Structure formats: C-alpha cells, structure tokens
N, C-alpha and C positions, 0 to 999 in steps of 0.2 A: 858217219858212222851209218850204214845200212838201212836205209827204210823199202816201205810200201807205203803208195798212194794211193790211200781214199778217196773218191768224189765226193765233194762238201753234199752235192743235192742228194744222195745216197741218202742221208742220213734222215734226208727230211720224206721221202720215198716210203708211202703209206703204203703202199706193196710188198715192202721187205722187212724182212723181219732183220734185227741182227745175226743171228743165224745167218741170213745169208750177207752182210754186211763180212765177216770173218774169213768165211769161205772163199769170198774173192779176193781179200789179203794175202791168205791160202793159194789159191793159183796166182795171181797177180805176181809174187815172193818171186818166182821162176818166168816171167815175161822177160821176153831179149829186147831191150829196149830198141833199136834196129829195124825187130817187126811189128814191135807192141803186140807177139806172141809171145805162148808159155803151150806146151804141151805136157804139163804132169798125171803122172800116172792119176787114178782112181785111190790107191792106197798109198802114195804119199800125201796127197789131200787129205788124208782121214788122220794119218802121222802126226802130219804138223798141226792138222788142225784140233784133232782131239774127237772127230764127231766121224759119228758112225752110216757107212756106204749108205744107206740109204739117206739118212740128214743132209751128205753128202750129194747126194744125184736130186734131189729136192731145192736145197739151196742152188743146184747148178739149172734147173730148169727154171727156178723163181729171174734167177742173173739175168738169161737168155735174153727169157719173156719182153723182159722192163728193158733191152738193149744195153744190157754193160758190156757185153760184150759176144760175138759173133762163134759159133761154134762150128768149126770141121773136122771131116772125119777123115785120116790116112789110113787107111784100113782097118783095126781095132786102137787108135790111140784118136783119142779130142787136140785139136788143134783150137785155142780161145783168142779167138784175136780184139783185145780191149778198144773201147771205145773213146776218143777223144774227151776229154772235161779241161777245167781251166782253177780251179780250185778243190785244193785236199787238203787232207789231213794228213799228215805222217805215221807210220805206225814202227819201231824200228823192231830187226830182227830180234835182239835181244830180247823186247816185250811181248812177240812171235813165240816165242823160244822160250819163256818162263813153263818152268814143270808145275810150279804149286799153283798155277792159277788151272781154272777148270778152263773146257770148253765154251761153256756161260756167263764164265764170271768174264773172259776175255770178249766175248759178243757185246755184253753187257760193257764193260770200258770202251770197245772199239765204236757204237754206236751212243754212247750219250760226250764220247770226246767236244764233239762240237758246242754242245752245249755247256760248257767248262771256259770258265775264263782263269788270269790268273790277279792274285790278289801280291798287295805290297813286297810280301815274303815269295813270293813264286812258287808259292800252295796253287792251284788247280781247286774253285768252288763249282759246284755248282747250287741256285739256287731256286731251282723248278721243286715244284712240291712230288713225291712220287707217282699221285697221281697225274698231273704234267710234265712229268721225264716219260710217264707211259705211255700216255698218245702222243708224245713225237717221236718216241724212237719204236713205237709197236710193241713191245716188250708188255705182260702183267704186270700187273702194278708186286704180285706176292712174290713174282721175282724176283724182283728190282731189289723187293726183301730182304728178302735169301741172300744174293749178290752183297746187297748192302751190309747184311753181318760176318759171312765170312768170308767180304775183305776186308771188316775193317776187323778182326781176331786172324788175318796173315798178318796186321799192320798197313795194307794198302791203303787204309782210312779210314779217313775220324766225325766221323759225324757230330757234326755241331748245334 
C-alpha cells in the first residue's frame, strides 16, 4: 500500500500546526524517491488537502522556515527538496484521499497519531485529555472537541 512518511519530530515541533503537517504530506506525496524533490502546483496541493490557497501558502512558509524542506524556483514552479529524518509515521494514500474527512479532521488525525497506541484488540487509543493533547499538537481544545464529535458521528472514533 502506498503511503507518505511524516517525520515523528514534526508532531512535537511547537512552531507547526496540524494543518502544516497535512500540507507537508500533501506535497510529499509527489516526491521523487531518488531526488527527494516534489513540485506539485498550489492547485494540486489545495485539491488533495482540501485547504485554501492562503492556508497552503502559510503552511508552506512555516514548513520552509522550520527547515522540513527547502524551496527553489524553476520559473513559476516551486521545487520542494525534503530534509532527512530517521523515524516517521506512515499515512496511506487511501487515508489522504478520504472525501468524508475534512481538512481539519485529517490534520487532527495526522497530528495525534504519534500519541496513539494499539490495545490488545488492535484499536488505536489516546489516553491524553483534550487539554493535554491540545498542548502537544498545537491545536485548540475546542477544535479537538469538534473533531472528536464529528469523527464519532462518522464512526471513525469511539470515546470511552
């Protein structure tokens, strides 16, 4: 199954938001494995992530500032060259392409994945409070609560 790798340290970077992480994987999806370069258009990134052009531009600036990739120009085209990392979380293309998940819900899942563990039945669990998770993933507790309600209604999440 094809997947995109998200470096583990990104989820603990206080200068990044969950939206930044989703834009990172939306761009990295197009990376050439040999050159570590990708060059999707802004329209492609918007279409694949569900984000607006302004959000994508802001996230790209944050990611470049934090050195997760460098950007060179080829005419009007951005070429993104990704930095090296050792540990990562994989996210499948199937997950990234889910049309019933919003941009914010995907960003929340991507950011919180590292804090999840599997129980004996193979279900992923997070034992952090909304407040603690909010601090760790740099997402407002109110947004986490909205995502939890929405993901529960869509049968992606059960709250115990």
